[in-house]
C-alpha positions as CSV (number, residue, x, y, z in Angstrom):
1,M,-14.6,7.4,15.6
2,I,-12.1,5.2,14.0
3,S,-9.3,3.9,16.7
4,L,-6.2,2.4,16.1
5,E,-5.1,2.8,19.7
6,G,-2.7,0.0,20.5
7,K,-2.1,-1.5,17.3
8,K,1.0,-1.2,15.7
9,A,1.6,-0.6,11.9
10,L,4.1,-1.9,9.5
11,I,3.1,0.4,6.2
12,T,5.9,-0.5,3.1
13,G,7.1,2.7,0.7
14,G,6.5,4.9,4.1
15,S,8.2,8.2,3.6
16,R,6.1,9.6,0.6
17,G,3.0,9.8,-1.1
18,I,0.4,7.1,0.2
19,G,2.2,5.4,2.1
20,R,3.4,8.9,4.1
21,A,-0.4,9.7,4.2
22,T,-1.1,6.8,5.8
23,A,1.7,6.7,8.4
24,I,0.5,10.0,9.8
25,L,-3.2,9.4,9.6
26,F,-2.3,6.4,11.3
27,A,-0.8,8.0,13.8
28,R,-3.6,10.1,14.7
29,A,-5.7,7.8,15.2
30,G,-3.7,6.0,17.9
31,A,-1.3,3.3,16.5
32,D,2.8,3.1,16.5
33,V,3.8,3.4,13.0
34,A,7.0,1.9,11.5
35,I,7.5,3.0,7.9
36,N,10.1,0.9,5.5
37,F,11.7,3.3,3.1
38,L,14.6,2.3,0.3
39,N,16.5,5.5,-0.5
40,R,14.7,8.2,1.1
41,E,15.8,8.7,4.2
42,K,15.4,12.0,4.5
43,A,12.3,12.5,3.8
44,A,11.1,8.7,6.4
45,L,13.1,11.2,8.4
46,E,10.2,13.5,8.5
47,V,7.4,11.1,8.3
48,K,8.8,10.1,11.4
49,Q,9.2,13.5,13.0
50,K,5.5,14.1,12.3
51,V,4.1,10.8,13.5
52,N,6.3,11.6,16.8
53,E,4.6,15.4,17.0
54,L,1.3,13.1,16.9
55,G,2.5,11.2,20.3
56,R,3.2,7.7,18.5
57,D,5.8,5.9,18.1
58,C,7.9,6.0,14.9
59,L,10.5,3.5,13.4
60,T,11.8,4.1,10.3
61,L,13.6,0.5,8.5
62,K,15.5,0.5,5.3
63,A,14.9,-2.7,3.5
64,D,14.6,-3.5,-0.4
65,I,11.4,-5.5,-0.2
66,S,11.9,-7.2,-3.2
67,Q,14.7,-9.0,-1.8
68,K,13.7,-11.8,0.6
69,N,16.5,-11.9,3.0
70,Q,16.3,-7.9,3.7
71,V,12.3,-8.6,4.2
72,E,13.4,-11.2,6.8
73,E,15.3,-9.2,7.9
74,M,13.2,-5.9,8.6
75,V,10.2,-8.0,10.0
76,G,12.4,-9.8,12.8
77,T,14.1,-6.2,13.8
78,L,10.4,-5.2,14.3
79,L,9.4,-8.5,16.0
80,H,12.4,-8.1,18.3
81,D,11.5,-4.7,19.1
82,W,7.4,-4.2,19.0
83,N,6.6,-7.9,19.9
84,Q,3.2,-7.4,17.4
85,I,2.2,-6.3,14.0
86,D,-1.1,-5.2,13.7
87,I,-1.7,-3.9,10.8
88,L,0.4,-4.6,7.9
89,V,-0.3,-1.9,4.3
90,N,1.7,-3.4,1.2
91,N,1.9,-0.3,-0.6
92,A,5.6,0.2,-2.1
93,G,5.3,0.0,-5.8
94,I,6.8,1.5,-8.8
95,W,4.5,2.4,-12.4
96,T,6.7,2.8,-15.5
97,Y,5.9,2.4,-19.2
98,G,6.3,-1.0,-21.4
99,E,5.3,-1.5,-24.8
100,I,4.4,-5.1,-25.6
101,G,6.4,-6.9,-28.3
102,N,9.8,-3.6,-27.3
103,M,9.4,-4.0,-23.5
104,D,12.5,-5.5,-22.0
105,S,12.5,-8.2,-19.9
106,A,14.7,-6.3,-17.0
107,I,11.6,-4.0,-16.8
108,W,8.9,-7.0,-16.3
109,D,11.2,-8.4,-13.4
110,E,11.8,-5.2,-11.5
111,T,7.9,-4.5,-11.8
112,M,7.0,-7.9,-10.9
113,Q,9.5,-8.2,-7.9
114,L,8.8,-5.0,-6.2
115,N,4.7,-4.5,-7.1
116,L,4.5,-8.4,-6.6
117,D,6.7,-10.2,-4.9
118,A,7.4,-7.7,-2.2
119,V,3.9,-8.6,-1.3
120,F,4.3,-11.8,-0.2
121,F,7.4,-11.6,1.4
122,L,6.0,-9.3,3.4
123,C,2.6,-11.5,4.2
124,N,4.6,-14.7,4.6
125,N,6.6,-13.4,7.6
126,V,4.3,-11.1,9.1
127,V,1.3,-13.6,9.2
128,P,2.6,-16.0,11.0
129,A,3.0,-13.5,14.1
130,M,-0.2,-12.3,13.6
131,K,-1.5,-15.9,13.9
132,A,0.3,-15.8,17.5
133,K,-2.1,-13.1,18.4
134,K,-5.0,-14.4,16.1
135,R,-5.4,-11.4,14.9
136,G,-4.6,-9.1,11.7
137,W,-5.3,-6.7,9.2
138,I,-3.5,-6.4,5.8
139,V,-4.6,-4.2,3.1
140,N,-3.1,-4.0,0.0
141,V,-2.6,-1.5,-2.5
142,S,-3.3,-2.5,-6.0
143,S,-4.8,0.1,-8.7
144,T,-8.0,0.5,-11.1
145,A,-4.7,-1.0,-13.6
146,G,-5.3,-3.8,-11.9
147,V,-9.1,-4.2,-12.2
148,R,-9.0,-2.8,-16.4
149,G,-6.2,-3.2,-17.5
150,E,-3.8,0.1,-18.7
151,A,-2.5,0.1,-22.1
152,L,1.7,0.7,-22.1
153,H,1.7,-0.7,-18.9
154,S,0.7,-4.3,-19.1
155,H,3.5,-5.2,-17.0
156,Y,2.0,-2.7,-14.2
157,A,-1.2,-4.1,-15.1
158,A,-0.2,-7.2,-14.1
159,S,1.4,-7.1,-10.9
160,K,-1.6,-4.7,-9.8
161,G,-4.3,-7.7,-11.2
162,A,-2.2,-10.4,-9.3
163,I,-2.2,-8.1,-6.1
164,I,-6.5,-8.2,-6.1
165,S,-6.2,-12.4,-6.5
166,L,-3.3,-12.5,-3.8
167,T,-5.8,-10.6,-1.7
168,K,-8.6,-12.3,-2.4
169,S,-7.0,-15.8,-1.9
170,L,-5.2,-14.5,1.4
171,A,-8.7,-13.6,3.0
172,A,-10.6,-17.0,2.5
173,E,-7.3,-18.8,4.3
174,L,-6.6,-16.5,6.7
175,A,-10.4,-14.9,8.0
176,P,-10.9,-18.6,10.2
177,V,-7.5,-17.2,12.6
178,G,-9.0,-13.6,12.7
179,I,-7.0,-12.4,9.9
180,R,-8.7,-9.8,7.8
181,V,-7.2,-9.0,4.3
182,N,-8.7,-6.1,1.8
183,C,-6.9,-3.8,-0.9
184,V,-8.0,-0.9,-2.2
185,A,-7.5,0.0,-5.9
186,P,-6.5,4.2,-6.2
187,G,-7.2,5.6,-9.6
188,W,-5.0,8.8,-10.8
189,V,-3.3,10.2,-7.5
190,D,-1.6,13.9,-6.9
191,T,1.7,12.4,-6.2
192,E,5.2,12.0,-6.9
193,M,5.0,8.9,-8.9
194,C,2.6,10.5,-11.4
195,E,4.9,14.3,-11.6
196,D,6.2,13.6,-15.2
197,V,3.0,12.8,-16.8
198,F,1.0,15.7,-15.3
199,R,3.8,17.8,-16.8
200,A,2.8,17.0,-20.1
201,P,0.6,20.5,-21.6
202,G,-3.0,19.7,-21.3
203,F,-2.6,16.0,-19.6
204,R,-3.4,17.1,-16.1
205,H,-6.3,18.7,-17.6
206,K,-7.4,16.0,-20.1
207,V,-7.3,13.4,-16.4
208,E,-9.2,15.7,-14.3
209,K,-12.3,16.3,-17.0
210,S,-12.3,11.6,-17.6
211,I,-13.2,11.5,-13.9
212,P,-16.5,12.3,-13.2
213,L,-15.6,13.8,-9.1
214,K,-13.5,16.2,-11.7
215,R,-10.6,16.0,-9.7
216,I,-7.4,14.2,-8.8
217,P,-7.0,13.6,-5.4
218,P,-4.3,14.0,-2.7
219,P,-2.8,10.9,-1.0
220,E,-4.8,11.6,2.0
221,D,-7.7,10.4,-0.1
222,I,-6.4,7.4,-0.4
223,A,-5.1,6.8,3.2
224,G,-8.8,7.3,4.5
225,P,-9.8,4.2,2.7
226,I,-7.1,2.1,4.0
227,L,-7.8,3.1,8.1
228,F,-11.4,2.7,7.6
229,L,-10.3,-1.4,6.3
230,A,-7.8,-1.6,9.3
231,S,-10.1,-0.2,11.2
232,D,-13.1,-1.9,13.8
233,L,-15.8,-0.1,11.5
234,A,-14.8,-2.6,9.3
235,R,-14.8,-6.0,10.6
236,H,-17.4,-8.0,9.1
237,I,-15.2,-6.5,5.7
238,T,-12.6,-9.0,4.2
239,G,-11.2,-10.2,0.4
240,E,-13.1,-6.2,-0.9
241,V,-11.2,-4.2,-3.2
242,V,-11.9,-1.0,-3.0
243,N,-12.0,1.3,-6.2
244,V,-11.0,4.9,-4.9
245,N,-11.1,6.9,-8.5
246,G,-13.4,9.4,-8.2
247,G,-16.0,7.0,-10.5
248,S,-13.6,6.7,-13.7
249,V,-13.6,3.1,-12.7
250,L,-17.3,1.8,-11.9
251,C,-17.0,-2.0,-11.2
252,A,-19.7,-4.6,-9.4
C-alpha cells in the first residue's frame, strides 16, 4: 500500500541500526537509496547489496557530515548522479555519557556537531533541490531524550530537543513550497549504540519492565514510522513528532 516508486532518498548513518533498516525498507517500497557512512564501508556495502537485490539502485557516500564542506560535496555528487533528492532522512547521531559539572567541552561540541550541525548542513544543502521540484520529504530522527530530558546525557538530550524545534520551524517555513518536515523520536532501540549498556547485568530486563509494551524494539520498528512519514499516507502531516517508545513516554 505504501509506495515510494520513483523516489530518491538520502539516509545518513545508513550502514547500521535504524539507518540500515530504513534503507532496506525504502527499497522494498520502491525507492532508490543513497546511504551516508563515515567508517563502516564494509557494512555500507552490505546494505548496498541488499538494496540491489531488491531491484533498487543504491549509492554509498562516505562523508563526515559534521563538516560543512563534506556535506556540500556529498550532496553535490548525489545531485550530479541523480538530479534529484526527494527524501532526506537525518538519522546519524551519537549517544555518549556526560555528567554536568564534570563534562569536557569537547564532548559537548562533538555531540552538537554530529547530532545537530549535521542536520542543519544536510537540510540547508538539500532543500534548494527540493524547492526546484516543488516537493520533498524530510524526516529527522530525534529521541525521547529530546522530549523529556535524560540525566547524565544532557548534551545528547539538548541536541535532540533542538532537532524537534528545528523540525517544527522548517515545517512551517517549507510547507508553502511542498516540502513536509517531520520527526520520529525513538526510545530504547536494540542497536549497536546501546550494546554496551545492555551488557550490564540485569539492565536490559530492567529497561524492558519499564516499557508498557515490555519489549525493546529492533531498528525495523523505527524504520516503519519513518517510511510512513515519507509516504503519501502522511500527506497532511507536517511538523509532527512521532514518539516510538512502546508507551514509555506519553506526550500530548
